[in-house]
C-alpha positions as semicolon CSV with decimal commas, in nm:
position;residue;x (nm);y (nm);z (nm)
1;M;1,280;-1,779;0,056
2;K;0,950;-1,696;-0,114
3;T;0,949;-1,374;-0,313
4;R;0,671;-1,139;-0,208
5;S;0,530;-0,886;-0,452
6;L;0,435;-0,532;-0,357
7;M;0,237;-0,259;-0,533
8;V;0,286;0,102;-0,416
9;V;-0,013;0,336;-0,463
10;D;0,032;0,706;-0,388
11;D;-0,039;1,023;-0,587
12;S;0,298;1,163;-0,474
13;M;0,585;1,036;-0,687
14;I;0,821;1,122;-0,399
15;F;0,635;0,889;-0,160
16;R;0,593;0,616;-0,426
17;N;0,965;0,615;-0,495
18;R;1,061;0,631;-0,128
19;I;0,837;0,339;-0,031
20;A;0,956;0,133;-0,330
21;R;1,322;0,204;-0,249
22;L;1,280;0,103;0,117
23;A;1,074;-0,205;0,029
24;I;1,349;-0,352;-0,187
25;G;1,626;-0,276;0,063
26;E;1,821;-0,533;0,262
27;R;1,588;-0,495;0,562
28;L;1,306;-0,658;0,362
29;P;1,465;-0,948;0,174
30;G;1,260;-1,124;-0,091
31;V;1,035;-0,826;-0,171
32;T;0,981;-0,725;-0,534
33;V;0,798;-0,406;-0,628
34;V;0,581;-0,517;-0,921
35;A;0,380;-0,198;-0,977
36;L;0,357;0,171;-0,896
37;A;0,027;0,360;-0,928
38;G;-0,056;0,729;-0,890
39;D;-0,431;0,692;-0,833
40;G;-0,695;0,434;-0,751
41;G;-0,787;0,371;-1,114
42;Q;-0,427;0,285;-1,203
43;A;-0,406;0,073;-0,888
44;I;-0,697;-0,151;-0,994
45;E;-0,551;-0,184;-1,345
46;Q;-0,206;-0,274;-1,208
47;A;-0,357;-0,512;-0,950
48;R;-0,533;-0,709;-1,225
49;L;-0,214;-0,721;-1,429
50;H;0,044;-0,802;-1,159
51;R;-0,157;-0,969;-0,877
52;P;0,060;-0,833;-0,591
53;D;0,064;-1,005;-0,250
54;F;0,089;-0,673;-0,067
55;V;-0,016;-0,314;-0,132
56;T;0,071;0,019;0,028
57;M;-0,195;0,280;-0,040
58;D;-0,253;0,648;0,020
59;L;-0,612;0,752;0,100
60;T;-0,623;1,093;-0,069
61;M;-0,580;1,045;-0,444
62;P;-0,737;1,167;-0,769
63;V;-0,965;0,955;-0,993
64;M;-1,051;0,700;-0,721
65;D;-0,966;0,770;-0,357
66;G;-0,824;0,517;-0,112
67;P;-1,149;0,400;0,051
68;A;-1,313;0,334;-0,289
69;C;-0,995;0,169;-0,415
70;L;-0,975;-0,052;-0,105
71;E;-1,326;-0,181;-0,173
72;A;-1,249;-0,249;-0,539
73;L;-0,919;-0,419;-0,451
74;R;-1,101;-0,660;-0,220
75;T;-1,282;-0,805;-0,520
76;V;-0,978;-0,801;-0,753
77;L;-0,726;-0,928;-0,494
78;P;-0,919;-1,083;-0,206
79;D;-0,602;-1,225;-0,044
80;A;-0,376;-0,919;-0,077
81;R;-0,279;-0,745;0,245
82;V;-0,297;-0,364;0,240
83;L;-0,105;-0,108;0,443
84;V;-0,264;0,238;0,431
85;V;0,000;0,512;0,431
86;S;-0,171;0,847;0,484
87;A;-0,133;1,198;0,623
88;L;-0,493;1,186;0,748
89;S;-0,437;1,129;1,117
90;D;-0,783;1,115;1,268
91;R;-0,892;0,787;1,421
92;A;-1,214;0,769;1,220
93;T;-1,017;0,771;0,892
94;A;-0,797;0,483;1,007
95;L;-1,098;0,284;1,129
96;K;-1,287;0,344;0,804
97;A;-0,986;0,219;0,607
98;M;-0,972;-0,093;0,824
99;T;-1,341;-0,166;0,767
100;K;-1,285;-0,130;0,391
101;G;-1,015;-0,398;0,397
102;A;-0,687;-0,241;0,512
103;H;-0,463;-0,452;0,738
104;G;-0,249;-0,172;0,880
105;F;-0,216;0,206;0,898
106;L;0,101;0,418;0,885
107;L;0,089;0,793;0,934
108;K;0,281;1,034;0,707
109;P;0,540;1,161;0,758
110;F;0,712;0,840;0,866
111;S;1,071;0,736;0,927
112;D;1,241;0,468;0,718
113;T;1,236;0,240;1,022
114;Q;0,861;0,292;1,080
115;L;0,787;0,198;0,719
116;V;1,009;-0,111;0,723
117;E;0,856;-0,227;1,052
118;S;0,501;-0,170;0,922
119;L;0,581;-0,371;0,606
120;Q;0,740;-0,649;0,814
121;E;0,420;-0,668;1,025
122;L;0,204;-0,669;0,712
123;M;0,410;-0,952;0,559
124;A;0,443;-1,164;0,874
């Protein structure tokens, strides 16, 4: 089985750790968390360094927000698939994220099952 690498980007350490813990669980075999980032600037730095296959990303972050980071990631990692994980629930926000390069959208708060299923879809 091919190992798939994941970077988790969220300004909340609680959410970063929760996503990372669930991503490396038995429900998602073959996933390795290669980087954690607390803002968009760190995310671009880590993306260049680790070249992850998949990214989960919050939209509301300091330094560089999600939409700006999504655009920058498209040039750094054109083939990476991105799941936006955000508390911003309006449709326009989700659509804007999709036009900037996101491949999926998961609303906070989410259950463990919802996250695993969203990651499985992203990685399919």
